[in-house]
C-alpha positions as CSV (number, residue, x, y, z in Angstrom):
1,M,16.9,7.1,-5.2
2,K,13.6,4.3,-4.4
3,Q,11.4,7.5,-5.4
4,K,13.2,7.7,-8.7
5,L,13.3,4.2,-9.3
6,L,9.3,4.0,-8.4
7,S,8.1,6.5,-11.2
8,I,10.8,4.5,-13.7
9,L,8.4,1.4,-12.7
10,Q,5.6,2.6,-12.8
11,N,5.7,3.6,-16.6
12,F,6.3,-0.3,-17.3
13,T,3.3,-1.7,-15.1
14,I,-0.4,-1.5,-15.4
15,D,-0.7,-2.1,-11.7
16,L,0.0,1.1,-9.2
17,I,3.4,0.2,-7.7
18,E,3.9,1.7,-4.1
19,E,7.2,2.4,-2.7
20,H,7.1,-0.2,-0.3
21,M,6.5,-3.0,-2.7
22,I,10.3,-2.4,-3.8
23,E,13.0,-4.6,-2.0
24,V,16.8,-4.8,-1.0
25,P,17.4,-7.7,-1.5
26,V,19.6,-9.6,0.9
27,Y,22.0,-10.9,-1.3
28,E,23.9,-8.5,-3.7
29,H,24.0,-10.8,-6.7
30,L,20.4,-10.3,-7.0
31,G,20.6,-7.2,-7.8
32,D,20.1,-3.5,-5.8
33,Y,16.3,-3.4,-5.6
34,S,13.9,-6.2,-6.3
35,L,10.1,-6.1,-7.2
36,P,8.3,-9.1,-6.3
37,C,5.3,-9.6,-8.8
38,F,2.9,-11.8,-7.0
39,S,0.4,-9.4,-5.9
40,F,-0.2,-8.4,-9.3
41,A,-1.5,-11.8,-10.5
42,K,-4.8,-12.0,-9.7
43,K,-5.5,-8.7,-11.5
44,Q,-3.7,-9.5,-14.5
45,K,-4.9,-13.3,-14.3
46,K,-1.1,-14.2,-15.2
47,S,1.6,-16.4,-13.8
48,P,3.8,-13.7,-11.2
49,F,6.8,-15.2,-13.6
50,L,5.4,-14.4,-16.9
51,I,4.6,-10.7,-15.1
52,A,8.2,-10.6,-14.1
53,Q,9.6,-11.8,-17.5
54,D,7.3,-9.4,-19.4
55,L,8.5,-6.2,-16.9
56,A,12.3,-7.6,-17.2
57,S,12.2,-7.1,-21.4
58,R,10.4,-3.7,-21.1
59,I,12.4,-1.9,-18.1
60,Q,14.9,0.8,-19.7
61,D,16.5,3.8,-18.3
62,E,19.9,5.4,-17.9
63,N,20.3,5.1,-14.3
64,I,19.6,1.2,-14.9
65,E,22.5,-1.1,-15.5
66,K,20.2,-4.0,-15.7
67,V,17.0,-6.1,-15.2
68,E,16.9,-10.0,-14.4
69,A,13.3,-11.9,-14.1
70,I,14.1,-14.7,-11.2
71,N,11.5,-16.8,-9.7
72,G,8.9,-14.2,-9.9
73,Y,10.7,-11.2,-9.2
74,V,12.1,-8.2,-10.8
75,N,15.7,-7.6,-10.2
76,I,17.3,-4.5,-10.9
77,F,20.7,-3.3,-11.0
78,M,21.7,-0.1,-10.9
79,K,24.2,1.9,-13.0
80,R,27.0,2.3,-10.1
81,T,28.6,5.8,-11.3
82,S,25.3,7.9,-11.9
83,F,23.8,6.7,-8.8
84,S,26.4,7.0,-6.9
85,D,27.0,10.7,-8.4
86,T,23.6,11.2,-7.7
87,I,23.6,10.4,-4.3
88,L,27.0,12.2,-3.4
89,N,25.9,15.4,-4.6
90,T,22.2,15.3,-2.8
91,I,24.0,14.7,0.4
92,R,26.6,17.2,0.0
93,K,24.0,19.7,-1.2
94,A,21.7,19.2,1.9
95,G,23.7,19.1,4.5
96,K,22.2,17.9,7.8
97,Q,18.8,18.5,5.8
98,Y,19.6,15.3,4.0
99,G,16.5,12.8,4.7
100,S,14.5,16.0,6.1
101,T,10.3,16.4,4.7
102,N,7.7,18.6,5.1
103,L,5.6,15.2,5.7
104,G,3.7,16.9,8.8
105,D,3.3,20.5,6.8
106,G,3.8,22.5,10.4
107,D,0.8,19.9,12.6
108,V,1.7,20.1,16.4
109,V,2.0,17.0,17.9
110,T,2.2,16.7,21.7
111,I,4.1,14.4,23.1
112,D,3.4,13.4,26.6
113,M,7.0,11.8,27.8
114,S,9.2,11.3,30.9
115,S,7.1,12.2,33.7
116,P,9.1,11.3,37.1
117,N,7.2,10.8,40.0
118,I,8.1,13.9,42.2
119,A,10.2,12.8,45.9
120,K,11.5,10.0,44.1
121,P,14.7,9.8,42.6
122,F,15.0,9.4,38.8
123,S,15.4,5.9,38.0
124,M,16.7,3.8,35.1
125,G,12.7,3.3,34.5
126,H,12.5,6.7,33.5
127,L,15.0,6.6,31.3
128,R,13.1,4.8,28.3
129,S,9.7,7.1,28.5
130,T,12.8,10.4,28.5
131,V,14.9,9.0,25.3
132,I,12.3,7.6,23.2
133,G,10.2,10.7,23.7
134,N,13.1,12.8,23.0
135,S,13.9,10.5,19.6
136,I,10.4,10.5,18.6
137,A,10.0,14.5,18.7
138,L,13.4,15.2,16.6
139,L,12.2,12.3,14.1
140,L,8.7,13.9,13.9
141,E,10.8,17.5,13.6
142,K,12.7,16.5,10.5
143,S,9.7,15.2,9.3
144,G,7.8,18.9,9.1
145,Y,5.8,18.7,11.9
146,Q,5.6,20.7,15.3
147,P,6.6,18.4,18.1
148,V,5.3,20.2,21.8
149,K,7.1,17.8,24.6
150,I,5.0,17.8,28.2
151,N,6.6,16.5,30.7
152,H,3.5,15.1,32.9
153,L,4.9,15.0,36.2
154,G,3.6,12.5,38.5
155,D,3.0,15.2,41.0
156,W,0.1,14.3,42.8
157,G,-1.9,11.0,44.2
158,T,-1.9,8.8,47.2
159,Q,1.5,8.1,47.2
160,F,2.0,11.8,48.3
161,G,-0.4,10.7,51.5
162,K,1.6,8.1,52.2
163,L,4.5,10.3,51.9
164,L,2.9,12.8,54.4
165,V,2.3,10.3,57.0
166,A,6.2,8.9,56.9
167,Y,7.3,12.4,57.2
168,R,5.3,13.0,60.2
169,L,6.1,10.2,61.7
170,W,10.0,9.4,60.8
171,G,11.1,12.5,59.0
172,D,14.0,14.5,59.7
173,K,14.2,18.3,58.1
174,K,18.1,18.6,58.5
175,K,18.5,15.3,56.7
176,I,16.2,15.9,54.1
177,E,17.8,19.7,53.7
178,E,21.2,17.9,53.3
179,A,19.8,15.2,50.8
180,P,16.4,15.8,49.6
181,I,15.4,13.1,47.1
182,Q,17.7,10.1,48.9
183,S,15.8,11.0,52.4
184,L,12.3,11.1,50.8
185,L,13.1,7.7,48.9
186,K,13.9,6.2,52.4
187,L,10.6,7.3,54.0
188,Y,8.8,6.0,51.4
189,I,10.5,2.5,51.5
190,R,10.2,2.7,55.0
191,F,6.1,3.6,54.9
192,H,6.0,0.3,52.9
193,E,7.5,-1.9,55.0
194,E,5.8,-0.8,58.2
195,A,2.8,-1.0,56.4
196,E,3.0,-4.7,55.8
197,K,2.9,-4.9,59.1
198,D,0.6,-2.2,60.3
199,E,-2.3,-2.5,57.7
200,S,-4.2,0.8,58.7
201,L,-1.2,3.0,57.8
202,N,-2.5,2.9,54.3
203,D,-5.8,4.2,55.4
204,K,-3.8,6.8,57.3
205,G,-2.3,7.9,53.7
206,R,-5.3,8.0,52.2
207,R,-7.0,10.3,54.4
208,A,-4.2,12.7,54.2
209,F,-4.1,12.9,50.6
210,K,-7.9,13.6,50.7
211,L,-6.2,16.5,52.8
212,L,-4.3,17.6,50.7
213,E,-6.6,17.7,48.0
214,D,-9.0,19.5,49.9
215,G,-6.1,22.2,50.2
216,E,-5.1,21.6,54.0
217,Q,-1.8,24.4,54.1
218,D,0.3,22.2,56.1
219,A,0.1,19.3,53.4
220,L,0.4,21.8,50.5
221,E,3.5,23.6,52.0
222,L,5.5,20.3,52.4
223,W,4.1,18.7,49.0
224,D,5.5,21.7,47.1
225,W,8.5,21.4,49.1
226,F,8.8,18.1,47.8
227,R,8.1,19.3,44.4
228,T,10.8,21.9,44.2
229,E,13.4,19.8,45.6
230,S,12.4,16.8,43.3
231,L,12.5,19.2,40.0
232,H,16.0,21.0,40.8
233,E,17.3,16.8,41.0
234,F,15.3,15.9,38.1
235,Q,17.1,18.6,36.1
236,K,20.7,17.6,36.8
237,I,19.6,14.3,34.6
238,Y,17.9,15.9,31.5
239,D,21.2,18.0,31.2
240,L,22.9,15.4,31.3
241,L,20.9,13.9,28.5
242,G,20.1,17.0,26.4
243,V,16.5,16.8,27.1
244,T,14.5,19.7,27.0
245,F,10.9,20.3,27.5
246,D,8.1,22.8,26.7
247,S,6.2,22.1,29.6
248,F,6.3,20.9,32.9
249,H,2.4,21.1,34.0
250,G,2.0,17.7,36.2
251,E,-0.9,15.8,37.3
252,A,-1.3,18.8,40.2
253,Y,-1.7,21.6,37.4
254,Y,-5.5,20.2,36.6
255,N,-6.7,20.0,40.1
256,D,-8.6,23.4,39.4
257,K,-9.9,21.9,36.3
258,M,-11.2,18.6,36.7
259,D,-14.6,19.9,38.1
260,P,-15.8,21.4,35.1
261,I,-14.9,17.6,33.4
262,V,-17.0,15.4,35.7
263,E,-20.1,18.2,35.4
264,E,-19.4,17.5,31.8
265,L,-19.5,14.0,32.3
266,L,-22.7,14.1,34.2
267,Q,-24.4,16.7,32.1
268,K,-23.9,13.9,29.2
269,N,-25.2,11.3,31.3
270,L,-22.1,9.0,31.1
271,L,-21.6,8.8,35.0
272,L,-22.9,5.5,36.8
273,E,-22.8,5.0,40.9
274,S,-20.8,1.7,41.5
275,D,-20.1,1.0,45.4
276,G,-20.1,4.6,46.3
277,A,-17.4,5.6,43.4
278,L,-18.2,7.4,40.2
279,V,-17.2,5.2,36.7
280,V,-18.4,5.5,33.2
281,D,-19.3,2.4,31.4
282,V,-16.3,2.1,28.0
283,G,-17.6,-0.9,26.7
284,E,-18.0,-4.7,26.6
285,N,-15.1,-6.6,28.0
286,I,-13.6,-3.6,29.1
287,P,-13.2,-2.6,33.1
288,P,-15.2,0.6,33.7
289,C,-13.5,3.9,33.7
290,L,-13.3,5.0,37.4
291,I,-13.2,8.9,37.8
292,K,-14.5,9.7,41.5
293,K,-13.6,7.2,44.5
294,S,-16.0,6.4,46.8
295,D,-14.2,9.2,49.5
296,G,-14.7,11.7,46.8
297,A,-10.7,11.5,45.7
298,T,-10.2,12.0,41.8
299,L,-8.3,9.5,40.0
300,Y,-5.5,9.0,37.5
301,A,-7.8,8.6,34.7
302,T,-9.8,12.0,35.4
303,R,-6.4,14.2,34.9
304,D,-5.6,12.2,31.7
305,I,-9.3,13.1,30.3
306,T,-8.8,16.6,31.6
307,A,-5.5,17.2,30.0
308,A,-6.2,16.0,27.0
309,I,-9.4,18.5,26.5
310,H,-6.9,21.6,27.8
311,R,-4.4,20.4,25.7
312,K,-6.6,20.1,22.3
313,K,-7.9,24.0,23.3
314,N,-4.6,25.2,23.8
315,Y,-2.2,23.4,21.3
316,H,-4.6,22.2,18.8
317,F,-2.8,19.1,18.1
318,K,-2.9,16.6,15.3
319,K,-1.8,13.8,16.8
320,S,-1.3,13.5,20.3
321,L,1.3,10.7,22.0
322,Y,1.8,9.0,25.4
323,I,5.1,7.7,25.5
324,V,4.1,5.1,28.7
325,G,5.2,1.7,29.4
326,N,3.1,-1.7,27.8
327,E,1.3,-2.0,31.1
328,Q,-0.7,1.3,31.0
329,S,-2.3,-0.2,27.8
330,L,-5.6,-0.3,29.6
331,H,-5.4,2.8,30.8
332,F,-5.4,4.3,27.2
333,V,-8.5,2.4,25.9
334,Q,-10.1,3.4,28.2
335,L,-8.9,7.0,27.9
336,K,-10.0,7.4,24.0
337,S,-13.5,5.7,24.6
338,V,-14.5,7.9,27.6
339,L,-13.5,11.5,25.3
340,N,-15.4,9.4,22.5
341,K,-18.5,9.1,24.4
342,M,-18.3,12.7,25.4
343,G,-18.5,13.8,21.9
344,Y,-14.5,14.5,21.1
345,E,-14.3,12.8,17.7
346,W,-10.5,13.9,17.9
347,S,-10.0,11.0,20.4
348,E,-8.9,9.1,17.7
349,S,-6.1,11.4,17.1
350,L,-4.7,10.3,20.9
351,Q,-2.3,7.6,20.7
352,H,-0.3,5.4,23.2
353,I,3.2,4.8,22.4
354,P,3.5,1.4,24.5
355,F,7.6,0.3,25.8
356,G,9.2,-2.3,27.8
357,L,10.3,-2.7,31.2
358,I,13.9,-2.4,32.3
359,L,14.4,-5.4,34.1
360,K,17.2,-6.5,36.9
361,D,18.0,-10.2,36.5
362,G,14.7,-11.1,34.7
363,K,12.8,-9.0,37.5
364,K,11.0,-5.9,37.6
365,L,12.4,-2.9,39.7
366,S,10.2,-1.5,42.1
367,T,10.7,1.8,44.1
368,R,8.1,0.6,47.1
369,K,10.9,-2.5,48.0
370,G,13.7,-0.3,47.2
371,K,14.6,-2.3,44.1
372,I,15.8,0.4,41.8
373,I,18.7,1.9,39.6
374,L,19.5,5.5,39.8
375,L,20.0,6.8,36.4
376,E,22.1,9.6,37.4
377,E,24.5,7.2,38.9
378,V,24.4,5.4,35.7
379,L,25.2,8.3,33.8
380,N,28.3,9.2,36.0
381,E,29.9,5.9,36.0
382,A,29.5,5.7,32.3
383,I,31.3,9.1,32.0
384,Q,33.9,8.1,34.1
385,L,34.7,5.0,32.3
386,A,34.9,6.6,29.0
387,E,37.2,9.2,30.1
388,R,39.3,6.4,31.3
389,T,39.3,4.9,27.8
390,V,39.8,8.1,26.0
391,E,42.8,9.0,28.3
392,E,44.5,5.5,27.5
393,K,43.6,5.7,23.9
394,N,44.2,9.4,22.9
395,P,45.8,11.1,26.0
396,S,46.8,14.2,24.1
397,L,43.0,14.9,23.6
398,V,42.5,18.5,24.2
399,N,38.4,18.1,25.4
400,K,38.8,14.7,27.1
401,K,36.0,15.5,30.1
402,E,33.5,16.7,27.2
403,V,33.9,13.9,25.0
404,A,34.0,11.4,27.7
405,K,30.7,13.0,28.6
406,K,29.4,12.6,24.7
407,V,30.4,8.9,25.0
408,G,29.1,7.9,28.2
409,V,25.8,9.1,27.8
410,G,25.5,8.2,24.1
411,A,26.2,4.6,25.4
412,I,23.6,4.6,27.9
413,I,20.8,6.0,25.6
414,F,22.3,4.2,22.6
415,S,22.1,1.0,24.4
416,D,18.2,1.4,25.3
417,L,17.2,3.0,21.5
418,K,19.2,0.4,19.8
419,Q,16.2,-2.1,21.1
420,H,12.6,-2.0,19.7
421,R,10.6,-0.1,22.9
422,K,7.9,-2.6,23.0
423,H,10.8,-5.1,24.3
424,D,11.9,-5.1,27.9
425,I,15.3,-4.8,28.4
426,D,17.7,-6.5,31.1
427,F,19.7,-3.8,33.0
428,D,23.4,-4.9,32.0
429,L,25.7,-2.0,33.3
430,K,28.6,-3.7,31.9
431,K,27.0,-4.5,28.1
432,M,26.0,-0.9,28.1
433,L,29.2,0.5,28.4
434,Q,31.2,-1.7,25.9
435,T,32.8,0.3,23.3
436,D,32.8,-2.2,20.6
437,G,29.6,-3.8,18.8
438,E,26.6,-2.1,18.4
439,T,26.7,0.8,20.4
440,A,26.8,4.5,20.4
441,P,30.6,4.7,21.0
442,Y,31.4,2.6,17.9
443,V,29.3,4.7,15.9
444,Q,30.6,8.0,17.3
445,Y,34.1,6.5,16.6
446,T,33.5,6.0,13.2
447,Y,32.1,9.7,12.8
448,A,35.6,10.7,14.5
449,R,37.6,8.9,12.1
450,A,35.4,10.1,8.7
451,C,36.3,14.2,10.6
452,S,39.8,12.7,10.9
453,I,40.3,12.0,7.1
454,L,38.7,15.0,6.5
455,R,41.0,17.2,8.5
456,K,43.8,15.9,6.1
457,V,42.3,16.9,3.1
458,Q,40.9,20.1,1.0
459,D,37.3,20.4,0.1
460,V,36.3,19.4,-2.9
461,D,33.6,21.3,-5.5
462,T,33.1,18.8,-7.9
463,I,33.3,15.0,-8.5
464,D,33.5,13.0,-11.5
465,V,32.8,9.4,-10.4
466,T,34.2,7.2,-13.4
467,V,34.1,3.6,-11.1
468,V,32.8,2.6,-8.3
469,N,34.2,-0.6,-6.4
470,D,32.3,-3.4,-4.3
471,F,33.1,-1.7,-0.7
472,E,32.1,2.2,-2.3
473,W,28.6,0.4,-3.5
474,K,27.9,-0.7,0.0
475,V,28.4,2.6,1.4
476,I,26.7,4.3,-1.3
477,K,23.9,2.0,-1.3
478,S,23.6,2.3,2.7
479,L,23.5,6.2,2.6
480,Q,20.3,6.4,0.2
481,Q,18.6,4.5,2.6
482,F,18.5,7.2,4.9
483,P,15.4,9.3,4.1
484,S,13.0,5.8,4.1
485,I,14.6,5.0,7.1
486,V,13.4,8.5,8.6
487,R,10.2,7.9,7.2
488,R,9.8,4.7,8.6
489,A,11.1,5.4,11.7
490,T,9.0,8.5,12.3
491,D,5.9,6.9,10.9
492,E,6.0,4.1,12.9
493,Y,7.8,5.9,16.2
494,D,10.4,3.3,16.2
495,P,14.1,5.2,16.7
496,S,15.2,1.6,16.7
497,L,15.7,1.9,12.9
498,V,17.6,4.6,13.2
499,A,19.9,3.2,15.6
500,K,20.4,-0.2,13.7
501,Y,20.8,2.0,10.3
502,S,23.7,3.9,12.1
503,I,25.5,0.9,12.7
504,D,24.9,-0.5,9.5
505,L,26.7,2.7,7.9
506,A,29.4,2.2,9.9
507,Q,30.2,-0.8,9.3
508,S,30.4,-0.2,6.0
509,F,32.1,2.5,6.5
510,N,35.0,0.6,7.9
511,S,34.9,-1.9,5.8
512,F,35.7,0.2,2.9
513,Y,38.3,2.4,5.1
514,G,40.1,-1.0,5.7
515,N,40.3,-1.9,2.0
516,V,40.6,1.4,0.2
517,H,43.5,3.9,-0.1
518,I,41.4,7.4,0.4
519,V,43.8,10.1,0.6
520,N,47.0,8.1,-1.1
521,S,44.4,7.7,-4.1
522,S,44.5,11.0,-6.4
523,S,42.9,9.6,-9.4
524,H,39.9,9.0,-7.1
525,L,40.6,11.4,-4.8
526,P,37.5,14.1,-5.0
527,Y,35.1,11.5,-5.4
528,R,36.2,9.2,-2.1
529,I,36.4,12.8,-0.1
530,A,32.9,13.3,-1.1
531,L,31.8,10.1,0.0
532,V,33.7,10.6,3.3
533,Q,31.8,13.8,3.4
534,S,28.5,12.2,2.8
535,V,29.4,9.4,5.4
536,A,30.1,11.8,8.2
537,I,27.0,14.3,7.8
538,V,24.3,10.8,7.6
539,L,26.4,9.3,10.8
540,E,26.2,12.6,12.9
541,E,22.3,13.5,11.9
542,A,21.4,9.9,12.7
543,L,23.3,10.3,15.8
544,R,21.5,13.6,16.3
545,L,17.6,11.8,16.2
546,L,18.6,9.3,18.8
547,G,19.3,12.4,21.4
548,I,23.3,11.7,21.0
549,K,25.9,14.2,20.3
550,A,28.9,13.1,17.7
551,P,32.1,14.3,18.6
552,S,35.0,15.2,15.9
553,E,37.7,13.5,17.9
554,M,38.0,10.5,20.4
């Protein structure tokens, strides 16, 4: 509807009006839409107050009820009946495709996301990259792109040298076979505790990793075992979250692909020696990018450069996104700079999508010190709590366990995505599992309420909107915002916009539900059924874009 209004306004102005210029006023008495005229003043050499008055006197359209000029703003009041009729029929015809566009024109977007470390438990710290990346992929898909989700596993690096040393010193094969991840975590933590007393352990860890890189058989067999067991454990988490991937190529995948890249850097005279190591100078005020250490071992940057080139050759991506924490910002500046110096102009299409930390009592979680919160435990506890709540409130519900899984997992995902991704989140399990307020269970319950109403009535083919009360109007206006919310969330890589929108729509609908007789209003029944149908369609789709399932009964 904003686009329709935009075309109307463009007919009456000499300046180019863009969609983002049209605002939704905070207060209802200021209209349904508002156009600030201050940006036109310089070009037209007129006061914005006079421009607003002139526009207001000339704008006329069958879809507009009235237009007012107030303090340099053109306030527009839409005709409720025709506006509502258009919105409801559009949603019911489009169904789940409402808000979909072909903006991406089928272009490929690779998304580097999740990327947990092998031989370590899947902690709450990896939740953010996983659910943010998954939601961005769903948004891109809805906007006509072809997302490729890549789980760039942390399956290589000096930490494996440390783990190999720890296993050989203190490992118990039987314990690891019984509980691989938990046992390996204990070894990893113990290594760092012992290394604080004996610094030579760190040197042993570095030497062990160099042997792993050189292909020592025993080290490779242990590494492969650690990796296989870890992936098995990770898959349990991904199944609970409902997240899938197109590729599990981790850091180790690029072991035999890095030498040609290092040689290319050498041939292009980009490598410099620094204290025995090889680096690339990436510009003023930025530390050089370390490519090879003095012992010949490769680094994270070497692998990411190799991975970026490999992905471009294989996927021909239009954009390449990295869903990685704020603290890695410098790394991605260096990555793009090196690729640019190598002559790869497409490096500008690489984009770091940063996010904040999950904190506990205001402090960063650390696997090394054992300060972690295991995601599987949190998810299972959330599901159990949801199951108890469902049992109390609706004991006759047939599929209680399935509903509890949707509600519990949805609560954890939503508690993350409703925050802007750049913000840190202080972990609080009780708040995450609350079933009222700005939570997934609240939105899910609203959807289930709409479905319950629809089960009591017959579907309608045509609607006749003769009058729209204030409660209905608020819902209608919220419904029409969904396509622009999807567009903004996609453009800004910001799922929180969809999460917040779903809360607003749910609140508007619940206000309507509490103040309007729906099923018993015979004269307005077809129109109100259409309204409830539209709300159900949009709420379910909003939750889907967040990676959350919507139960039709709760």
